[in-house]
C-alpha positions, -999 to 999 in steps of 0.1 A, spaced: -32 837 -560 -67 845 -555 -90 816 -547 -119 813 -577 -153 814 -564 -184 798 -579 -205 820 -603 -241 822 -585 -272 831 -604 -290 855 -585 -324 848 -599 -320 811 -591 -309 819 -557 -341 841 -552 -364 811 -565 -350 789 -543 -355 810 -515 -391 815 -523 -394 778 -524 -379 774 -491 -402 799 -474 -433 782 -488 -423 748 -476 -420 764 -441 -453 783 -441 -483 756 -436 -509 784 -441 -503 792 -477 -486 823 -483 -494 853 -506 -470 869 -530 -470 899 -508 -461 878 -479 -433 861 -495 -419 891 -505 -419 906 -471 -402 874 -456 -376 870 -479 -366 907 -489 -373 901 -524 -389 930 -544 -426 924 -550 -424 928 -587 -395 903 -589 -414 880 -564 -444 880 -586 -423 871 -619 -405 842 -599 -437 830 -587 -453 828 -622 -423 809 -635 -423 786 -610 -459 779 -612 -457 776 -650 -431 750 -645 -451 729 -620 -429 736 -591 -455 756 -572 -494 757 -573 -516 789 -568 -551 786 -556 -570 815 -542 -542 839 -542 -518 815 -520 -491 793 -532 -481 757 -523 -457 730 -536 -463 716 -569 -460 682 -584 -425 688 -599 -410 699 -565 -427 670 -550 -411 647 -574 -375 661 -566 -384 655 -530 -393 622 -535 -362 615 -556 -339 630 -531 -354 608 -503 -348 577 -525 -311 584 -522 -308 594 -486 -308 578 -452 -320 544 -457 -309 534 -422 -337 558 -407 -365 535 -422 -348 503 -411 -343 514 -376 -378 530 -375 -394 496 -384 -372 476 -362 -384 499 -334 -420 495 -344 -416 458 -345 -403 457 -310 -430 480 -297 -459 464 -313 -447 428 -310 -456 422 -347 -440 422 -381 -441 456 -399 -439 467 -433 -436 499 -456 -451 497 -488 -457 520 -518 -479 523 -549 -457 530 -578 -460 527 -615 -493 507 -611 -479 482 -587 -477 474 -550 -440 476 -540 -429 466 -503 -400 490 -496 -390 477 -462 -400 451 -436 -393 444 -401 -398 408 -384 -382 383 -359 -388 352 -341 -414 367 -318 -429 388 -346 -429 365 -376 -436 379 -411 -467 367 -431 -457 341 -455 -459 353 -493 -472 323 -509 -491 340 -535 -476 371 -557 -480 400 -535 -483 424 -564 -513 406 -580 -530 399 -548 -536 435 -536 -572 430 -532 -565 402 -505 -540 419 -480 -544 450 -459 -514 465 -476 -530 464 -511 -562 475 -498 -549 505 -480 -530 514 -512 -561 509 -535 -582 529 -511 -560 560 -520 -564 558 -556 -592 573 -578 -621 549 -587 -608 547 -624 -572 540 -612 -587 512 -589 -606 497 -618 -576 496 -640 -555 478 -614 -580 453 -609 -585 447 -647 -546 437 -646 -549 419 -613 -585 408 -611 -599 396 -578 -596 357 -568 -603 338 -539 -570 331 -520 -588 317 -488 -623 311 -478 -622 345 -463 -610 365 -494 -635 391 -507 -657 374 -533 -654 397 -563 -644 430 -576 -678 449 -569 -677 436 -533 -638 450 -530 -650 484 -546 -677 487 -521 -656 478 -492 -628 504 -502 -656 533 -507 -666 527 -472 -633 528 -453 -629 559 -432 -607 584 -446 -571 581 -431 -582 551 -406 -567 516 -403 -576 491 -429 -581 454 -414 -576 422 -431 -583 388 -413 -572 358 -430 -580 369 -465 -545 365 -478 -532 337 -457 -549 314 -433 -534 319 -399 -526 356 -404 -543 390 -397 -529 424 -407 -537 461 -404 -524 490 -426 -526 527 -423 -523 551 -448 -493 576 -449 -483 608 -472 -453 606 -492 -456 635 -518 -483 624 -543 -472 587 -540 -499 564 -522 -480 546 -491 -485 526 -461 -472 514 -428 -486 479 -420 -485 450 -393 -493 414 -393 -499 390 -364 -506 353 -361 -545 348 -359 -541 334 -325 -532 371 -313 -561 385 -335 -576 402 -304 -543 426 -303 -549 437 -338 -570 467 -335 -549 483 -304 -518 476 -323 -532 493 -355 -542 526 -334 -507 527 -319 -492 520 -353 -513 551 -367 -500 573 -339 -464 562 -344 -468 569 -384 -483 604 -379 -454 614 -354 -424 606 -377 -433 597 -413 -427 632 -427 -393 634 -412 -378 602 -425 -365 593 -459 -391 565 -466 -392 563 -503 -356 550 -506 -352 522 -527 -342 489 -510 -324 460 -534 -343 431 -535 -375 448 -517 -397 430 -541 -387 397 -524 -401 409 -488 -431 390 -475 -462 410 -470 -488 418 -444 
């Protein structure tokens, strides 16, 4: 008895081949380049590219194509469902290398979310004594995430979670915080020294996860604050080396209960 074969829609297969080709080409391919690379007739290539762009899976600028927001959402959804151990293992390795508690956090649906953490006896986590979501202004994780937002989104967040003094070192008011965020070097570490909790210093570096603001951070006891900046530089190098290879947007049960840096 012959084995039944799945019905394959050729136009869908061609569209997926185009998406794969665009993902693999960092230079931004043109329609003609994609037709040559995939072997799809040029007229068909144009038709498929127009459709994918209209549906948000691609974006076109200056005659070249890149992945659009709809495809990015699919990638983020897939990563949430895959390989959670990769993140846990990577954070644990960072903790051991840096001798510090480390954190991975996202800014999702208007809130700060700690999605992963690694700490230990020799790398204690920062004690979460105030709600981490409402105190983004006072810790390195929150400041790093807010710095990745547009000005309107920052003000909207601070309207919901106003600046408040948690320690004598906390930024004084919203205006001072916004000025600080505007002066941060693009892509550079964000430092926080005892603004969230006395006795703890932190640093955070921004990372790219599709269109979701994200950060990897570390915290140290204030007695070891002289190690903060060298550790942050090493953290940034490690994040740049592997962040795009791991499934970091996985949802971890109970993540909102983790401590923060």
